[in-house]
C-alpha positions in Angstrom: -13.7 -12.9 38.0 -15.5 -12.6 34.3 -18.9 -11.7 36.1 -17.2 -9.0 38.1 -15.8 -7.5 34.5 -19.2 -7.9 33.2 -20.6 -5.5 35.7 -18.5 -2.9 34.8 -20.7 -1.3 32.1 -22.9 -0.5 34.7 -20.7 0.8 37.3 -19.4 3.1 34.7 -23.0 4.4 33.5 -24.3 4.5 36.9 -21.7 6.8 38.2 -21.9 8.7 35.2 -26.0 9.0 35.8 -25.8 9.9 39.4 -23.4 12.9 38.6 -25.9 14.1 35.6 -28.6 13.7 38.5 -26.5 16.0 40.7 -26.1 18.6 38.1 -29.5 18.8 37.1 -30.7 19.3 40.7 -28.6 22.1 41.1 -31.4 24.3 40.5 -32.1 24.1 44.0 -28.6 25.6 45.0 -29.2 28.8 43.0 -27.9 27.5 39.4 -30.5 28.7 36.8 -32.7 26.0 35.7 -32.4 25.7 32.0 -28.4 26.0 32.7 -28.4 23.1 35.2 -30.5 20.9 32.8 -28.0 21.6 29.7 -25.0 21.0 31.8 -26.5 17.4 32.5 -26.4 15.5 29.7 -22.4 17.2 28.7 -21.5 16.1 32.1 -23.0 12.4 31.7 -21.0 12.1 28.3 -17.6 13.6 29.8 -17.6 11.4 33.0 -18.7 8.4 30.7 -15.8 8.7 28.3 -13.3 9.5 31.4 -14.4 6.4 33.4 -14.3 4.2 30.5 -10.6 5.9 29.6 -9.2 5.4 32.9 -10.6 1.6 33.3 -9.1 0.9 29.9 -5.7 2.7 29.9 -3.8 0.6 32.3 -4.3 -2.3 30.4 -3.6 -0.6 27.1 0.1 -1.7 27.3 -1.0 -5.8 27.2 -3.1 -5.2 23.9 -0.7 -7.3 21.8 -0.2 -9.9 19.0 -0.5 -13.4 19.8 -2.7 -16.5 20.8 -3.8 -16.2 24.3 -6.1 -18.6 26.4 -9.3 -17.3 27.3 -9.0 -17.7 30.9 -8.5 -15.1 33.6 -5.2 -16.8 34.3 -3.6 -15.6 31.1 -3.0 -12.0 32.3 -3.3 -10.7 28.9 -6.5 -12.1 28.5 -7.6 -10.9 31.4 -6.4 -7.4 30.5 -8.4 -7.8 27.3 -11.4 -8.4 28.7 -11.3 -5.4 31.0 -10.4 -3.0 28.0 -12.9 -4.4 26.1 -15.4 -4.2 28.5 -14.7 -0.2 28.9 -14.7 -0.1 25.1 -18.1 -1.8 24.6 -19.8 0.3 27.4 -19.0 3.3 24.6 -19.3 1.3 21.6 -22.8 0.0 22.6 -23.7 3.5 24.2 -24.4 4.9 19.9 -25.7 8.2 20.8 -22.7 8.8 23.2 -20.6 7.3 20.5 -21.5 9.6 17.6 -20.7 12.1 20.2 -17.3 10.9 20.8 -16.6 10.0 16.9 -18.3 13.8 15.9 -16.3 15.9 18.5 -12.0 16.1 17.5 -11.2 16.7 21.0 -13.5 14.1 22.5 -12.6 11.8 20.0 -8.9 12.4 20.8 -9.3 12.0 24.4 -11.2 8.7 23.7 -9.0 7.1 21.1 -5.8 8.1 22.9 -7.0 7.1 26.1 -7.5 3.8 24.8 -4.0 3.2 23.6 -4.8 4.4 19.6 -1.8 5.7 18.1 -3.0 6.5 14.4 -4.3 8.9 12.4 -7.0 11.1 13.9 -7.9 12.4 11.0 -9.7 9.0 10.0 -13.6 8.4 9.4 -15.4 5.9 11.7 -19.1 5.5 12.2 -20.7 4.4 15.7 -21.5 0.7 13.9 -18.2 0.1 12.6 -16.9 -2.6 14.5 -13.9 -2.0 15.7 -11.8 -3.3 19.0 -8.0 -3.6 20.4 -7.0 0.0 19.1 -3.6 0.0 20.1 -3.0 -2.6 17.3 -4.9 -0.3 14.9 -2.9 1.7 12.6 -4.9 4.1 10.5 -3.8 6.3 8.1 -4.9 10.0 7.5 -7.8 10.2 5.4 -8.7 6.6 5.8 -12.6 5.7 5.6 -14.5 3.1 7.3 -17.9 2.6 6.3 -20.8 2.1 8.7 -21.2 -1.7 9.3 -17.6 -2.5 8.2 -15.8 -4.7 10.6 -11.8 -4.6 11.5 -11.7 -8.0 13.0 -8.4 -7.8 14.8 -9.3 -10.8 16.8 -10.7 -14.4 16.4 -12.0 -17.2 18.7 -10.1 -20.6 17.8 -11.3 -23.2 20.0 -9.7 -22.5 23.8 -7.7 -19.8 22.5 -7.9 -16.2 20.8 -5.8 -14.9 18.0 -5.0 -11.4 17.9 -3.4 -9.5 15.0 -3.1 -5.6 13.9 -4.6 -4.2 11.0 -3.0 -1.3 9.2 -4.4 0.9 6.7 -2.5 3.3 4.7 -3.4 6.9 3.5 -7.0 7.5 2.3 -7.7 3.7 2.3 -11.5 3.1 1.8 -13.1 -0.1 3.6 -16.8 -0.3 2.4 -20.2 -0.8 3.8 -20.5 -4.4 5.3 -16.7 -5.2 4.2 -14.7 -7.8 6.7 -11.5 -7.3 7.0 -9.2 -10.1 9.1 -6.5 -9.6 11.4 -2.7 -9.1 9.9 -4.0 -7.2 7.0 -1.5 -4.9 5.4 -2.9 -2.3 3.0 -0.8 0.5 1.2 -2.2 3.9 0.4 -5.3 4.7 -1.8 -6.5 1.0 -1.2 -10.4 0.8 -1.8 -12.3 -2.2 -0.8 -16.0 -2.6 -2.1 -19.1 -3.2 -0.6 -19.5 -6.9 1.4 -16.1 -7.9 0.2 -14.0 -10.4 2.8 -10.3 -10.0 3.4 -8.7 -13.0 5.1 -5.9 -12.8 7.8 -2.3 -12.2 7.4 -3.3 -10.2 3.8 -0.8 -7.7 2.0 -2.0 -5.2 -0.5 -0.3 -2.5 -2.2 -1.1 0.8 -3.1 -3.8 1.9 -5.2 -5.6 -1.5 -5.6 -9.2 -1.9 -5.8 -11.1 -5.0 -4.3 -14.3 -5.0 -6.1 -17.9 -5.4 -4.4 -18.5 -9.2 -2.5 -14.9 -10.4 -3.7 -13.1 -12.7 -1.2 -9.6 -12.5 -0.8 -8.0 -16.0 1.4 -5.8 -15.8 3.9 -1.8 -14.9 3.8 -2.2 -13.7 -0.3 -0.3 -11.1 -1.7 -2.0 -8.3 -3.9 0.6 -5.7 -5.7 -0.4 -2.1 -6.6 -2.6 -1.0 -9.2 -4.5 -4.3 -9.1 -8.3 -4.2 -10.1 -10.3 -7.4 -8.4 -13.6 -7.3 -10.1 -16.9 -8.2 -8.3 -17.2 -11.3 -6.7 -13.8 -12.3 -7.5 -12.3 -15.2 -4.9 -8.5 -15.6 -4.5 -8.0 -18.8 -2.4 -5.4 -18.9 0.3 -1.7 -17.7 -0.4 -2.1 -16.2 -3.5 0.3 -14.1 -5.1 -0.7 -11.2 -7.5 2.1 -8.9 -9.0 1.5 -5.1 -10.0 -0.9 -3.7 -12.3 -3.4 -6.8 -13.0 -6.8 -6.9 -13.9 -9.2 -10.1 -12.5 -12.4 -9.6 -14.2 -15.7 -10.1 -12.5 -16.6 -13.5 -10.7 -13.4 -15.0 -11.5 -12.1 -18.1 -9.5 -8.4 -17.9 -8.6 -7.4 -21.2 -6.9 -5.6 -21.9 -3.5 -1.8 -20.8 -4.4 -2.1 -19.4 -7.5 1.0 -16.8 -8.6 -0.2 -14.4 -11.5 2.4 -12.3 -12.4 1.1 -10.7 -15.6 -2.1 -10.2 -17.4 -1.5 -13.3 -20.1 -1.5 -15.5 -16.9 -5.0 -14.0 -15.7 -6.4 -14.9 -19.2 -4.9 -18.2 -19.3 -6.9 -19.0 -16.1 -10.1 -17.0 -17.6 -9.5 -19.1 -20.4 -10.2 -22.6 -18.8 -14.1 -23.6 -19.7 -14.8 -24.0 -16.2 -13.3 -20.7 -15.1 -14.6 -18.9 -18.0 -18.5 -20.1 -17.3 -17.7 -19.3 -13.7 -16.6 -15.5 -14.5 -19.1 -15.1 -17.0 -22.1 -16.2 -14.8 -20.5 -13.2 -12.5 
């Protein structure tokens, strides 16, 4: 079964190429040669997009959160493989994907066709890694930089863990940043270059995560919080609103920081101060 799914990109590209060749050769039937050659690339792109959408559309309702066995006996996982094969057919054809993301009607056709229900007023790049489009909820003005990763799924042995990602209006995910599944971020959040956000993290409005910072799994960060360059939060940390964490601060797992005095106390420990100053 998986071998058959692996052949899906060849089928989609093959049919699209055949249609483009037919159009390019239409000059022999009275169509002007420049017009035929101009139409051929458009036919290729449109037929590839339509083929991928029609393949993925029946599977979109089965793209859901949960843990699934990585076997075709699991109908949800089988649907994921078909949906994923159709999506990566476009994703790894970068010129086509760049055109899809640049032309709004084509972007709407493809993203909606794959089950995406968030705002279309978003910025994505051909090398922004996105998957599981029905589980992405991106608000208007969201900007996801090139080579950033929205990691809605992760392999765990013989299972796969799938969880959605929700980004509020005007949130920015920086270059090379990695975002884990289950993230809920408010409006006007900025995740800096090279930062890593774990699974099931909650971030309030107007919070800044500095470059190369690390946020552990299941952490909760309030609104108007600033995490400096290289800050490391352990798993299950809790940060209240309006806190400022200096560059390089290491916050142990399970720490609760309610006030800025708590941050200063943590920084005041000799081993913490030394680490932060080195950052």
